N, C-alpha and C positions, 0 to 999 in steps of 0.2 A: 349160485344164488348169493345175493348180497345179504349180510347179517343185519337185521333191523333191531333197533333198540326199542324197548317199551317206553311209553310216555312217562312212567313213574321214574325211570332211570335217567331222564334228561335233566342235567344240572343247570342248563342255561336259563331255565324259567325263573330261577330265584336270584339271578345276578343283580337285578335292579333293587331287590329288597336288601341284599347284603351291602350294596354300595351306599344306599341311603342310611342304613344303620351305622355303617362305619363313619360316614360324614357327621352324623349326629353326635356320635361318641367323641370325635376329634374336636368338634366345636365346643361341646360341653366341657371337655378337659381344658381347653384353652381359656374359656371364660373363668373357670374355677382357679386357674393359675394367676390370672390378672387380679381377681378379687381377693386372693389370699392375703392376709395381714398377720404380721408377727410383732410382738411387743416384748421389750426387755423387762425382766423381773427385778432389776436393781432398785434399791431404795433411793429416795430423793435426799439430796444433801441440803442441810440447813445453812443458809448463808448469813443468818443473823439479821439484825435490824440495822438499817442505814441511819446513822446519826446526823448526817449532813442535811442541812435545811437549804434546799435549792431555791426555795421561794425568796430567801433573803438576798437582795442584790446590793452590791457595793456602789456607793455614791461616789462618782469621780468628779472632783471639783473642776470647774471651767477655768482654764488658765488664761490670764490676760497678759498680753505683751505690751510693754510700754511703747509709745509712739517714737519714731526716729527723731533724733535731734534736728533742729532746723539748719539749713545750709548757712555757711558764713556769709555775711553781707558782701556784696560786690563793690569794690572801690571804684567810684566814678572818676574819670580823668578830670583834671582841673583845666578849664578852658580860660585862656588869657585873651583878653580883647586887645587887638592891635589897631591903632588908629589908621584910617585909610590914607590920609595925607602924610606921606613920609618923603622928605626931601632926600634925593640921591646926590651926594656930593661928588661922585666919581665922574670925571670928565673924560669924554671920548674924543680924541683928536683924529680927524680924517684929513689926509693929505692926498690930493689928486695931482700927480705929476704929469698926467697926460693933458696936453693942450689940444682940445677939440675945437676945431673951427667949423663954421657953418658951411664953408665951401669945400670941405673934405669929402671926396667921393670914394666910396669903397667899390672896388672892381669885383665883378662877379667871377667866381671861380667855377670853371666848367671842368668836371671830371670825366674824362673820356676813357673808354674801355681800353685796357692795355692790349696791344696786338698779340695774338697767339703765335708764339714762335714754334714752328714745327722743326723737328729734328731732321737734318739732311739725310741721315742713314735710316730713318724710320721707314718701314715697309708696311703699307696698308693692305689689308685683305678686302676691305669694302670701301669704295670711294664714291663720290657723287657722280663723277663721269668716268666710266670704265675705259681702259685702253682699247684701241681699235687697230687692226692690221691695215696696211695699205689697201685701199679698195674695199674695205669692210670684210665681212665674212665670205662674200662671194669671191673677192680677190684672194683671200686666204685659201679657199678651196682650190682655186686655180693654181696657186703656188704649190700646194701639196700634190696635186695631180701631175705637175710637171717635174717636181724634184724628189718626190717620195718613191723609193725603189723597194720592191718586195724582196726580202732576203732569200737567197737560193736555198738555204737550210730550211727556212719556214715553208717554202714551196714544196720541197721534197718531203717534209714531215706533215704537210697539210695543216699548218698552224694558222688559225684565223682568230680574230678578236679585236678588242679595242684597247689601246695603250693610253693611259691618262698621264699627261706630262704636266709638271709644275715648273714655272719659271718666273722671273722677276723682270718687269718692264721698268727701266730707269727713267729719269726725268727727261733725258734726251731721246727716248724711244728705243735705245739699245736693249738687247735681251741678254740676261746672264743667269747663272745659278739654275741651269736646266736639269731637272731630275725626273725620274720615273716614279710616279705615285702608285700605279698598278700596271704591271706588265703581263705579257703573254709568253715571252721566251721565243726561242728560235731565231734570234737576231733582230726581232722586230723592235725591242726596247731600244737597242743602240741606234737603229735607223731613225726612230722617232726623235731621240735626243739630238741627233745630227741635223735633221732637217729643221728643227726648231732653232737650234743654235745658229744656223747659217741663214735664218730668215732676215729680210730687210727690216729696217727700223719701224717700230709701231708709233702710233700717236699715243703719247703718255697719258696716264690717268690724271685727273684733276680733283683736288680737294679745296673747296672755297676759292675756286678760280685759279689755283696755283698747281703746276705739274708736280706730282709726287711719285715716289716709287711704289709700284703696285705688284702684288703677287697674283698670278693668273694660273688657272687650271684649264687645260684643253684636252679633249679626247681626239685621238688619231686612230682611225679604223683601218685594219688590214683585212682584205677579203679577196679570196681567190676567184678569178673569173673562169 
């Protein structure tokens, strides 16, 4: 059986009353602490009577400054009048030694442009008229097909490509200074230089209607069939 308490022994019935009573006591104590006042019991000190009369004001006289002295007078320049008619005694002698006749005719001077002298050894990279091989480019291709030989070493190694050759075409059409600008090896570079050096004379390039030395660049292709 569970133990049962009697209603008179239950303390939870009065918890609300005790809580309200405690709050009322705390609030009352707080208000009393704020309203509490204390005073010192010390006696007041006698400062005596003030003899100064603050109502009397000192009169300060107004100071007057004297005006500045006037500036010194400006001296005006003296203007002297000069008469307009003044005779000039200086004589000017003019001698003309040139005997000018009415029949004298002055010839017109025509200034012509000086001819541009071109250096004989000058090599042009760009000219007005480019050099041409005999028969044009078709004749050049026929010359290469007949005279260009595929090197044995290049055939054995399977070397193919394009060799770019640089050379100079002289004023008489002859070819000199043949060099390889870009090669592929395998003996193809030497063969390209040989076939260009042994080529017949070209038609020289022209600048202002005159044959000049011109630098040319040509590709020579090697391809295995």
